[in-house]
Each structure stands twice: as C-alpha cells, then as structure tokens.
LONUMAR-804158 format. One line per field, with one value per residue: residue in one letter; x, y, z of N, C-alpha, C in turn. Coordinates in nm, 3 decimals. Each point is the difference from the previous one (the first is absolute). Last residue first. Layout:
N
resn: A | ...
n_x: X | ...
n_y: Y | ...
n_z: Z | ...
ca_x: X | ...
ca_y: Y | ...
ca_z: Z | ...
c_x: X | ...
c_y: Y | ...
c_z: Z | ...
***
This chain:
185
resn: X | X | X | X | X | X | X | X | X | X | X | X | X | X | X | X | X | X | X | X | X | X | X | X | X | X | X | X | X | X | X | X | X | X | X | X | X | X | X | X | X | X | X | X | X | X | X | X | X | X | X | X | X | X | X | X | X | X | X | X | X | X | X | X | X | X | X | X | X | X | X | X | X | X | X | X | X | X | X | X | X | X | X | X | X | X | X | X | X | X | X | X | X | X | X | X | X | X | X | X | X | X | X | X | X | X | X | X | X | X | X | X | X | X | X | X | X | X | X | X | X | X | X | X | X | X | X | X | X | X | X | X | X | X | X | X | X | X | X | X | X | X | X | X | X | X | X | X | X | X | X | X | X | X | X | X | X | X | X | X | X | X | X | X | X | X | X | X | X | X | X | X | X | X | X | X | X | X | X | X | X | X | X | X | X
n_x: -4.995 | -0.391 | -0.422 | -0.195 | -0.194 | -0.447 | -0.346 | -0.114 | -0.276 | -0.459 | -0.243 | -0.134 | -0.380 | -0.423 | -0.177 | -0.216 | -0.447 | -0.326 | -0.148 | -0.329 | -0.453 | -0.214 | 0.051 | 0.182 | -0.050 | -0.230 | -0.329 | -0.070 | 0.138 | 0.440 | 0.350 | 0.119 | 0.291 | 0.451 | 0.254 | 0.144 | 0.380 | 0.427 | 0.165 | 0.191 | 0.450 | 0.446 | 0.470 | 0.053 | -0.007 | 0.098 | -0.315 | -0.535 | -0.386 | -0.021 | 0.029 | -0.367 | -0.369 | 0.016 | -0.071 | -0.416 | -0.258 | 0.201 | -0.049 | -0.353 | 0.063 | 0.256 | -0.213 | -0.269 | 0.213 | 0.113 | -0.337 | -0.085 | 0.265 | -0.110 | -0.360 | 0.080 | 0.149 | -0.321 | -0.268 | 0.098 | -0.170 | -0.507 | -0.456 | -0.527 | -0.428 | -0.347 | 0.127 | 0.073 | -0.368 | -0.165 | 0.219 | -0.007 | -0.092 | 0.304 | 0.436 | 0.066 | 0.016 | 0.398 | 0.370 | 0.012 | 0.118 | 0.455 | 0.283 | -0.001 | 0.231 | 0.461 | 0.146 | 0.015 | 0.374 | 0.398 | -0.062 | -0.233 | -0.326 | -0.150 | 0.113 | -0.235 | -0.427 | -0.026 | 0.065 | -0.357 | -0.326 | 0.095 | -0.055 | -0.432 | -0.159 | 0.150 | -0.203 | -0.401 | 0.025 | 0.113 | -0.331 | -0.280 | 0.179 | 0.029 | -0.378 | -0.063 | 0.264 | -0.124 | -0.347 | 0.081 | 0.127 | -0.134 | -0.159 | -0.263 | -0.333 | -0.436 | -0.308 | -0.230 | -0.394 | -0.386 | -0.275 | -0.176 | 0.149 | -0.058 | 0.060 | 0.439 | 0.208 | -0.099 | 0.214 | 0.438 | 0.085 | 0.060 | -0.032 | 0.379 | 0.257 | -0.267 | -0.384 | -0.028 | 0.363 | 0.071 | -0.317 | 0.021 | 0.335 | -0.067 | -0.232 | 0.239 | 0.291 | -0.185 | -0.091 | 0.355 | 0.106 | -0.278 | -0.095 | -0.259 | -0.112 | -0.089 | -0.171 | 0.057 | -0.072
n_y: 9.065 | -0.081 | -0.130 | 0.329 | 0.379 | -0.028 | 0.088 | 0.447 | 0.211 | -0.074 | 0.258 | 0.439 | 0.042 | -0.054 | 0.364 | 0.345 | -0.070 | 0.060 | 0.438 | 0.185 | -0.108 | 0.242 | 0.531 | 0.499 | 0.399 | -0.106 | -0.187 | -0.366 | -0.450 | -0.024 | 0.023 | -0.395 | -0.291 | 0.103 | -0.125 | -0.451 | -0.130 | 0.100 | -0.274 | -0.409 | 0.002 | 0.045 | -0.192 | -0.275 | -0.452 | -0.446 | -0.347 | -0.120 | -0.276 | -0.198 | 0.318 | 0.290 | -0.154 | 0.014 | 0.436 | 0.287 | 0.129 | 0.320 | 0.463 | 0.231 | 0.156 | 0.393 | 0.411 | 0.176 | 0.223 | 0.449 | 0.316 | 0.130 | 0.338 | 0.441 | 0.203 | 0.198 | 0.436 | 0.328 | 0.150 | 0.385 | 0.423 | -0.032 | -0.188 | -0.205 | -0.293 | -0.136 | -0.237 | -0.466 | -0.291 | -0.109 | -0.348 | -0.507 | -0.377 | -0.018 | -0.164 | -0.467 | -0.210 | 0.044 | -0.269 | -0.423 | -0.028 | 0.043 | -0.366 | -0.372 | 0.041 | -0.075 | -0.442 | -0.188 | 0.106 | -0.245 | -0.522 | -0.403 | -0.042 | -0.095 | 0.245 | 0.405 | -0.009 | 0.003 | 0.416 | 0.304 | -0.059 | 0.160 | 0.462 | 0.166 | -0.031 | 0.322 | 0.426 | 0.074 | 0.107 | 0.442 | 0.339 | 0.058 | 0.222 | 0.474 | 0.247 | 0.055 | 0.314 | 0.451 | 0.160 | -0.096 | -0.302 | -0.541 | -0.366 | 0.178 | 0.310 | -0.151 | -0.016 | 0.391 | 0.122 | -0.367 | -0.381 | -0.236 | 0.066 | 0.394 | 0.395 | 0.152 | 0.237 | 0.456 | 0.304 | 0.142 | 0.184 | 0.142 | 0.233 | 0.179 | -0.296 | -0.272 | -0.252 | -0.484 | -0.257 | 0.045 | -0.206 | -0.465 | -0.164 | 0.000 | -0.361 | -0.400 | -0.029 | -0.105 | -0.449 | -0.277 | 0.009 | -0.247 | -0.498 | -0.197 | 0.207 | 0.043 | 0.263 | 0.217 | 0.028
n_z: 4.439 | -0.281 | 0.192 | 0.283 | -0.201 | -0.145 | 0.310 | 0.084 | -0.316 | 0.023 | 0.305 | -0.131 | -0.284 | 0.195 | 0.239 | -0.235 | -0.115 | 0.335 | 0.091 | -0.275 | 0.087 | 0.353 | -0.018 | 0.123 | 0.228 | 0.474 | 0.352 | 0.337 | -0.092 | -0.153 | 0.314 | 0.223 | -0.214 | 0.027 | 0.383 | 0.016 | -0.252 | 0.172 | 0.339 | -0.126 | -0.169 | 0.231 | -0.121 | -0.450 | -0.304 | -0.240 | -0.185 | 0.052 | 0.111 | 0.462 | 0.350 | 0.040 | 0.251 | 0.477 | 0.199 | 0.041 | 0.385 | 0.280 | -0.088 | 0.203 | 0.436 | 0.052 | -0.085 | 0.338 | 0.351 | -0.061 | 0.075 | 0.439 | 0.191 | -0.113 | 0.228 | 0.415 | 0.002 | -0.056 | 0.363 | 0.261 | -0.167 | -0.136 | -0.282 | -0.092 | -0.221 | -0.309 | -0.395 | 0.044 | -0.032 | -0.425 | -0.240 | 0.051 | -0.299 | -0.363 | 0.072 | -0.008 | -0.420 | -0.245 | 0.110 | -0.196 | -0.463 | -0.117 | 0.101 | -0.288 | -0.406 | -0.004 | -0.041 | -0.431 | -0.262 | 0.045 | -0.073 | 0.104 | 0.469 | 0.461 | 0.395 | 0.040 | 0.195 | 0.473 | 0.209 | 0.018 | 0.334 | 0.430 | 0.072 | 0.090 | 0.439 | 0.302 | -0.016 | 0.232 | 0.455 | 0.102 | -0.019 | 0.374 | 0.368 | -0.006 | 0.129 | 0.461 | 0.225 | -0.035 | 0.275 | 0.515 | 0.366 | -0.001 | 0.255 | 0.351 | -0.139 | -0.103 | 0.348 | 0.115 | -0.231 | 0.007 | -0.266 | -0.414 | -0.477 | -0.264 | 0.248 | 0.070 | -0.345 | -0.047 | 0.293 | -0.091 | -0.491 | -0.565 | -0.421 | -0.234 | -0.281 | -0.388 | -0.221 | -0.108 | 0.188 | 0.475 | 0.284 | 0.064 | 0.287 | 0.467 | 0.189 | 0.064 | 0.372 | 0.418 | 0.091 | 0.145 | 0.456 | 0.296 | 0.116 | 0.396 | 0.489 | 0.557 | 0.471 | 0.502 | 0.538
ca_x: 0.103 | 0.118 | 0.036 | 0.044 | 0.134 | 0.094 | 0.013 | 0.077 | 0.138 | 0.057 | 0.030 | 0.112 | 0.122 | 0.036 | 0.051 | 0.135 | 0.084 | 0.026 | 0.091 | 0.132 | 0.053 | 0.041 | -0.110 | 0.041 | -0.003 | 0.126 | -0.018 | -0.040 | -0.133 | -0.095 | -0.016 | -0.081 | -0.136 | -0.060 | -0.024 | -0.111 | -0.125 | -0.029 | -0.046 | -0.134 | -0.099 | -0.107 | -0.045 | 0.073 | -0.083 | 0.086 | 0.139 | 0.094 | -0.021 | -0.022 | 0.117 | 0.108 | -0.030 | 0.021 | 0.137 | 0.066 | -0.085 | 0.019 | 0.122 | -0.034 | -0.088 | 0.078 | 0.089 | -0.084 | -0.038 | 0.118 | 0.021 | -0.097 | 0.040 | 0.120 | -0.040 | -0.060 | 0.113 | 0.071 | -0.054 | 0.056 | 0.145 | 0.073 | 0.132 | 0.093 | 0.095 | -0.060 | -0.026 | 0.124 | 0.042 | -0.081 | 0.037 | 0.021 | -0.094 | -0.132 | -0.001 | 0.009 | -0.126 | -0.107 | 0.013 | -0.028 | -0.144 | -0.073 | 0.019 | -0.063 | -0.145 | -0.028 | 0.012 | -0.116 | -0.117 | 0.003 | 0.085 | 0.106 | 0.019 | -0.049 | 0.073 | 0.135 | -0.009 | -0.036 | 0.118 | 0.096 | -0.050 | 0.010 | 0.141 | 0.039 | -0.066 | 0.066 | 0.129 | -0.025 | -0.049 | 0.113 | 0.083 | -0.077 | -0.010 | 0.130 | 0.014 | -0.100 | 0.046 | 0.118 | -0.050 | -0.031 | -0.003 | 0.068 | 0.068 | 0.085 | 0.127 | 0.078 | 0.052 | 0.112 | 0.117 | 0.019 | 0.079 | -0.087 | 0.037 | -0.007 | -0.142 | -0.054 | 0.051 | -0.066 | -0.141 | 0.001 | 0.002 | 0.025 | -0.128 | -0.068 | 0.058 | 0.127 | -0.020 | -0.121 | -0.008 | 0.113 | -0.015 | -0.118 | 0.035 | 0.083 | -0.086 | -0.094 | 0.074 | 0.035 | -0.123 | -0.028 | 0.104 | -0.030 | 0.044 | 0.087 | -0.063 | 0.099 | -0.009 | -0.048 | 0.105
ca_y: 0.060 | 0.034 | -0.110 | -0.114 | 0.033 | -0.020 | -0.143 | -0.054 | 0.046 | -0.081 | -0.132 | 0.006 | 0.032 | -0.119 | -0.103 | 0.043 | -0.011 | -0.143 | -0.047 | 0.052 | -0.076 | -0.134 | -0.097 | -0.121 | 0.034 | 0.052 | 0.098 | 0.132 | -0.012 | -0.019 | 0.128 | 0.087 | -0.054 | 0.044 | 0.145 | 0.025 | -0.047 | 0.084 | 0.127 | -0.021 | -0.016 | 0.098 | 0.020 | 0.100 | 0.117 | 0.119 | -0.032 | 0.103 | 0.041 | -0.109 | -0.087 | 0.063 | -0.002 | -0.136 | -0.051 | -0.021 | -0.088 | -0.136 | -0.053 | -0.030 | -0.116 | -0.118 | -0.033 | -0.050 | -0.135 | -0.085 | -0.016 | -0.101 | -0.130 | -0.042 | -0.042 | -0.133 | -0.087 | -0.019 | -0.118 | -0.119 | -0.014 | 0.115 | -0.024 | 0.111 | 0.004 | 0.069 | 0.138 | 0.075 | 0.012 | 0.106 | 0.133 | 0.097 | -0.021 | 0.041 | 0.147 | 0.050 | -0.031 | 0.081 | 0.133 | -0.011 | -0.023 | 0.116 | 0.112 | -0.037 | 0.013 | 0.144 | 0.047 | -0.052 | 0.079 | 0.122 | 0.108 | -0.057 | 0.063 | -0.088 | -0.127 | 0.023 | 0.003 | -0.133 | -0.086 | 0.038 | -0.044 | -0.146 | -0.033 | 0.031 | -0.100 | -0.129 | 0.000 | -0.024 | -0.137 | -0.090 | -0.001 | -0.057 | -0.144 | -0.061 | 0.000 | -0.091 | -0.135 | -0.025 | -0.026 | 0.114 | 0.128 | 0.095 | -0.074 | -0.100 | 0.066 | 0.013 | -0.134 | -0.026 | 0.066 | 0.137 | 0.016 | -0.018 | -0.123 | -0.110 | -0.026 | -0.060 | -0.137 | -0.076 | -0.018 | -0.106 | 0.051 | -0.098 | -0.049 | 0.109 | 0.023 | 0.070 | 0.142 | 0.056 | -0.030 | 0.057 | 0.146 | 0.034 | -0.022 | 0.113 | 0.119 | -0.013 | 0.024 | 0.142 | 0.072 | -0.022 | 0.072 | 0.143 | 0.057 | -0.080 | -0.016 | -0.008 | -0.119 | 0.028 | -0.030
ca_z: 0.086 | -0.079 | -0.089 | 0.081 | 0.051 | -0.110 | -0.021 | 0.113 | -0.015 | -0.108 | 0.056 | 0.094 | -0.073 | -0.080 | 0.090 | 0.041 | -0.119 | -0.023 | 0.104 | -0.034 | -0.115 | 0.040 | 0.006 | -0.071 | -0.143 | -0.052 | -0.107 | 0.050 | 0.060 | -0.110 | -0.068 | 0.086 | -0.008 | -0.126 | 0.005 | 0.092 | -0.062 | -0.116 | 0.056 | 0.054 | -0.106 | 0.010 | 0.139 | 0.079 | 0.034 | 0.019 | 0.033 | -0.048 | -0.140 | -0.094 | 0.013 | -0.076 | -0.143 | -0.052 | 0.013 | -0.128 | -0.081 | 0.052 | -0.060 | -0.139 | 0.002 | 0.041 | -0.110 | -0.108 | 0.041 | -0.016 | -0.144 | -0.046 | 0.056 | -0.072 | -0.134 | 0.017 | 0.032 | -0.125 | -0.067 | 0.064 | -0.011 | 0.052 | 0.057 | -0.017 | 0.111 | 0.114 | -0.038 | 0.004 | 0.140 | 0.062 | -0.051 | 0.108 | 0.110 | -0.043 | -0.004 | 0.137 | 0.069 | -0.059 | 0.062 | 0.144 | 0.020 | -0.050 | 0.093 | 0.128 | -0.020 | 0.002 | 0.138 | 0.073 | -0.039 | 0.080 | -0.052 | -0.082 | -0.130 | -0.106 | 0.012 | -0.053 | -0.146 | -0.049 | 0.015 | -0.103 | -0.131 | -0.002 | -0.012 | -0.137 | -0.085 | 0.027 | -0.069 | -0.142 | -0.015 | 0.022 | -0.121 | -0.111 | 0.025 | -0.029 | -0.146 | -0.054 | 0.030 | -0.083 | -0.135 | -0.085 | 0.072 | -0.089 | -0.107 | 0.065 | 0.035 | -0.123 | -0.029 | 0.092 | -0.057 | 0.046 | 0.122 | 0.116 | 0.072 | -0.095 | -0.023 | 0.123 | 0.006 | -0.105 | 0.040 | 0.101 | 0.138 | 0.106 | 0.051 | 0.072 | 0.132 | 0.015 | 0.025 | -0.059 | -0.143 | -0.075 | -0.001 | -0.080 | -0.141 | -0.041 | -0.003 | -0.112 | -0.124 | -0.004 | -0.033 | -0.142 | -0.075 | -0.004 | -0.128 | -0.087 | -0.131 | -0.107 | -0.084 | -0.135 | -0.096
c_x: 0.082 | 0.116 | 0.130 | 0.046 | 0.057 | 0.143 | 0.100 | 0.025 | 0.087 | 0.146 | 0.054 | 0.037 | 0.121 | 0.129 | 0.043 | 0.064 | 0.146 | 0.093 | 0.037 | 0.105 | 0.139 | 0.050 | 0.055 | -0.112 | 0.045 | -0.016 | 0.127 | -0.002 | -0.051 | -0.143 | -0.102 | -0.024 | -0.093 | -0.138 | -0.072 | -0.036 | -0.120 | -0.133 | -0.038 | -0.057 | -0.142 | -0.108 | -0.108 | -0.057 | 0.083 | -0.080 | 0.079 | 0.140 | 0.100 | 0.007 | -0.009 | 0.129 | 0.114 | -0.023 | 0.018 | 0.133 | 0.069 | -0.087 | 0.026 | 0.121 | -0.036 | -0.087 | 0.080 | 0.086 | -0.085 | -0.030 | 0.119 | 0.013 | -0.093 | 0.048 | 0.120 | -0.044 | -0.049 | 0.122 | 0.069 | -0.051 | 0.056 | 0.149 | 0.059 | 0.132 | 0.103 | 0.092 | -0.059 | -0.021 | 0.127 | 0.036 | -0.080 | 0.036 | 0.009 | -0.102 | -0.138 | -0.011 | 0.001 | -0.134 | -0.110 | 0.007 | -0.035 | -0.150 | -0.082 | 0.009 | -0.076 | -0.149 | -0.030 | 0.002 | -0.125 | -0.121 | -0.005 | 0.097 | 0.118 | 0.024 | -0.039 | 0.083 | 0.136 | -0.004 | -0.028 | 0.124 | 0.100 | -0.046 | 0.020 | 0.145 | 0.041 | -0.060 | 0.071 | 0.131 | -0.021 | -0.042 | 0.118 | 0.089 | -0.077 | -0.003 | 0.131 | 0.014 | -0.096 | 0.051 | 0.117 | -0.054 | -0.034 | -0.010 | 0.085 | 0.080 | 0.094 | 0.136 | 0.087 | 0.061 | 0.123 | 0.127 | 0.007 | 0.074 | -0.088 | 0.027 | -0.019 | -0.147 | -0.057 | 0.043 | -0.074 | -0.144 | -0.002 | 0.001 | 0.017 | -0.131 | -0.076 | 0.037 | 0.128 | -0.005 | -0.121 | -0.017 | 0.112 | -0.014 | -0.117 | 0.036 | 0.079 | -0.087 | -0.091 | 0.071 | 0.024 | -0.125 | -0.025 | 0.103 | -0.025 | 0.030 | 0.099 | -0.072 | 0.104 | -0.004 | -0.055
c_y: -0.100 | 0.048 | 0.029 | -0.117 | -0.116 | 0.028 | -0.029 | -0.149 | -0.056 | 0.036 | -0.094 | -0.139 | -0.002 | 0.024 | -0.124 | -0.108 | 0.038 | -0.019 | -0.146 | -0.046 | 0.049 | -0.081 | -0.137 | -0.102 | -0.119 | 0.041 | 0.067 | 0.108 | 0.137 | -0.012 | -0.011 | 0.135 | 0.089 | -0.059 | 0.047 | 0.148 | 0.031 | -0.038 | 0.097 | 0.128 | -0.011 | -0.014 | 0.108 | 0.011 | 0.098 | 0.126 | 0.129 | -0.037 | 0.101 | 0.044 | -0.117 | -0.082 | 0.060 | -0.009 | -0.143 | -0.075 | -0.038 | -0.101 | -0.143 | -0.061 | -0.043 | -0.127 | -0.126 | -0.046 | -0.066 | -0.145 | -0.093 | -0.025 | -0.110 | -0.137 | -0.052 | -0.056 | -0.144 | -0.090 | -0.025 | -0.128 | -0.128 | -0.033 | 0.130 | -0.031 | 0.108 | 0.017 | 0.080 | 0.145 | 0.082 | 0.017 | 0.111 | 0.140 | 0.111 | -0.011 | 0.052 | 0.152 | 0.057 | -0.024 | 0.092 | 0.134 | -0.005 | -0.015 | 0.121 | 0.117 | -0.030 | 0.025 | 0.147 | 0.047 | -0.049 | 0.088 | 0.121 | 0.108 | -0.061 | 0.056 | -0.097 | -0.127 | 0.027 | -0.003 | -0.138 | -0.089 | 0.033 | -0.057 | -0.151 | -0.042 | 0.019 | -0.112 | -0.133 | -0.003 | -0.034 | -0.146 | -0.096 | -0.013 | -0.071 | -0.151 | -0.067 | -0.010 | -0.104 | -0.142 | -0.036 | -0.047 | 0.122 | 0.139 | 0.089 | -0.080 | -0.093 | 0.062 | 0.003 | -0.137 | -0.025 | 0.058 | 0.146 | 0.007 | -0.027 | -0.134 | -0.120 | -0.036 | -0.072 | -0.147 | -0.088 | -0.031 | -0.119 | 0.070 | -0.099 | -0.046 | 0.104 | 0.027 | 0.080 | 0.152 | 0.065 | -0.018 | 0.065 | 0.152 | 0.041 | -0.011 | 0.121 | 0.125 | -0.011 | 0.033 | 0.150 | 0.076 | -0.013 | 0.077 | 0.150 | 0.076 | -0.072 | -0.028 | 0.008 | -0.128 | 0.025
c_z: 0.064 | 0.085 | -0.074 | -0.086 | 0.081 | 0.043 | -0.112 | -0.018 | 0.113 | -0.022 | -0.107 | 0.055 | 0.092 | -0.078 | -0.077 | 0.087 | 0.032 | -0.119 | -0.023 | 0.101 | -0.043 | -0.121 | 0.040 | 0.014 | -0.087 | -0.146 | -0.048 | -0.107 | 0.040 | 0.053 | -0.114 | -0.066 | 0.083 | -0.023 | -0.126 | 0.005 | 0.088 | -0.063 | -0.112 | 0.062 | 0.057 | -0.105 | -0.001 | 0.141 | 0.082 | 0.027 | 0.009 | 0.047 | -0.055 | -0.145 | -0.099 | 0.009 | -0.081 | -0.151 | -0.053 | 0.010 | -0.130 | -0.074 | 0.045 | -0.072 | -0.142 | -0.002 | 0.034 | -0.118 | -0.109 | 0.039 | -0.025 | -0.150 | -0.051 | 0.050 | -0.078 | -0.135 | 0.014 | 0.021 | -0.133 | -0.068 | 0.059 | -0.004 | 0.052 | 0.070 | -0.026 | 0.117 | 0.116 | -0.034 | 0.011 | 0.147 | 0.067 | -0.047 | 0.104 | 0.112 | -0.041 | 0.001 | 0.142 | 0.067 | -0.053 | 0.070 | 0.149 | 0.026 | -0.042 | 0.098 | 0.129 | -0.019 | 0.013 | 0.146 | 0.073 | -0.034 | 0.093 | -0.051 | -0.075 | -0.140 | -0.111 | 0.006 | -0.064 | -0.154 | -0.056 | 0.006 | -0.110 | -0.134 | -0.008 | -0.026 | -0.145 | -0.084 | 0.022 | -0.079 | -0.147 | -0.016 | 0.015 | -0.124 | -0.110 | 0.018 | -0.042 | -0.152 | -0.058 | 0.021 | -0.093 | -0.135 | -0.085 | 0.061 | -0.088 | -0.103 | 0.077 | 0.030 | -0.125 | -0.022 | 0.087 | -0.063 | 0.039 | 0.132 | 0.121 | 0.068 | -0.093 | -0.019 | 0.122 | 0.004 | -0.102 | 0.042 | 0.094 | 0.137 | 0.116 | 0.061 | 0.081 | 0.144 | 0.017 | 0.010 | -0.067 | -0.150 | -0.082 | -0.013 | -0.091 | -0.148 | -0.049 | -0.014 | -0.122 | -0.131 | -0.011 | -0.044 | -0.151 | -0.083 | -0.011 | -0.129 | -0.091 | -0.131 | -0.112 | -0.084 | -0.141
***
C-alpha cells in the first residue's frame, strides 16, 4: 500500500508557486516540482494531469485569496475611491506576481475563447467586490457601474493608455453627477 504524504497537495502548490514566481512558466516542469516535493513524477500526475493544470491551480488559489482580501477591504472602505484603490493595488500585486508566467504561456485559437470567459469571470468577481460599496456611496448609480469600474481598473493595471489617476478622477466626476441628479431629480 502506498504511503500517504500529509499535505502533499499544498506542498505541490507551494513548490510550483516558487518556480512560477522566480523563474516563470517556461521553467516550470512536472519533474522539477516532483523533485522539490520528494515524490515520483507519476504521483504528481495523480494530482495534476498537466503543467497547465498545475500552474492554473496555483494561480487560482492565489486569486481566491486576493479576491477575499479585496472584498474585505472594499467592505471597510468609506469611499468609492478607497475601494477602487484596493482593487487596483490587489490586482496589481497579483498580476505582477504572475506576469512572467502569463508571458510564457502561448494562447492558441481555442484558448482565446476560454481566455475571454475567464476575463469576464474576473470582471464579474471584481465588480462583486465593489457592489456593496458603490450601493453605499453612489446614489442613483447607473446599471452596470460596477462592471464598468472593474473592467477599467483591470485595464489600468494592464497598462491602459488611460492612467489610473485619470480614471479615478473621471469616475469621481461621473459618480458625483449621478448622486447630484438623484437629489435634484
């Protein structure tokens, strides 16, 4: 009977995370992760059937942690700007950590469809962090405001021609106008 190694899944993810963050996606190999964990490559494949699944699992775990932290901080934010700052900084840290991994990952045609789905999910999850805050701070918010804000925060993190400070200034102007309309309308 094979011996059971305690916390192996977590150890595998830690080893893969170290390699991804230090050396990038191209350097990540199943053999390297298995050696780092002191297990056979076949054992690793029992947990993760491919390098792509392993890398995706690492990033997904980290994204979930990042998302939970952003939500908690957005819930505590007093202003919409504070919430946007939380998202911008949180997504920026996450993206910075894995930028080299994404650069090493080549997208083919079918993966572009999957990428679009994941992008939309990312926007929806980020917008959900803002929803309670914007409901508290922006009266008469137009439908889709949170999706608009989340999409643009992500664009600013990824090097949009629109700088983040300019985006925040535009957002403050637009949300103040919406709030004023609610008072006079």
